[in-house]
N, C-alpha and C positions, 0 to 999 in steps of 0.2 A: 495388381501387383502388391498394393498395400495390404490387402486382406491376406494374401498368401504369406507375406512377410510376418504379419502379426500371428498367424496360425503357427508358422514355423517357430516363432519366438515362444509361444505358449507351449508347444510340444517340447522344445528344448528345456524350458523352465521346469515343466512337469517331470521330464526325464531326469533332470539334474536333482530335483527334490527326491524322487524315488531312489535314485542311485545313492544319494547320501544316506537315506534311511536304510536301504537294503545293505549298503556297504558297511555301515557301522554295525548293524545287527549281525552280519556275517562275520565281521572281524571279532566281535565279542564272543560269538559262538565258537569260532576257531580258537581263540585264546582260552576260553573255558575248557574246550576239548583238549587242548594241548596241556593245560594245567592239570586236568584230570588224569591224562595219560602219564604225565611225569609223576604225579602223586602215586598212581597205581604202581608204576615201575619202581618208585622209591620204596613203597611198602613191600613189594615183592622182593626187592633186593635185601631189605632189612630182615625179612622173614628167612630168606635163603641164608643170609650171613649168620643169623642166630642159630639156625638149624645146623649149619656147617660145623659149629663148635670151634 
């Protein structure tokens, strides 16, 4: 019983560590992607507005 408890604990600790690393990386990628999309939309809007006269 003790060994299975410790192995479960190790699995949980490892999963938590990977989740934190993966979660942060994903969040930063999503934020970068959103920022890029907003920047592109803003540039497109400014170009459209300038061409509109």
